[in-house]
C-alpha positions, 0 to 999 in steps of 0.5 A: 482518523475516521475508518472512512479516510483510512480505506480511501487512503489504501485504496490510493494507495494501491491504485498507486502501486497499480500505476508504477508497477504498470509503468515498468511490467506488462498489464497480464503480468501487473494482475499476475503480481496483483496480491503481493501488489496489495500485501504491500499497501496494506503493510505500507499502510500500516506502517504509516499508521502505527508508527511507533514512539520515538523513545522507543528503541527498536 
């Protein structure tokens, strides 16, 4: 997968998580926890793109 697409996907995922957070919390609180939301987006992106082989045991 081209790196540009991956960055676009990361940005999109982060924007979606921030939008969801803003639905549930005031913007001031969402801004306060933005580093945690950003880290969550990076972890989700890693999980999405690095799915282990199903034949491997966990």
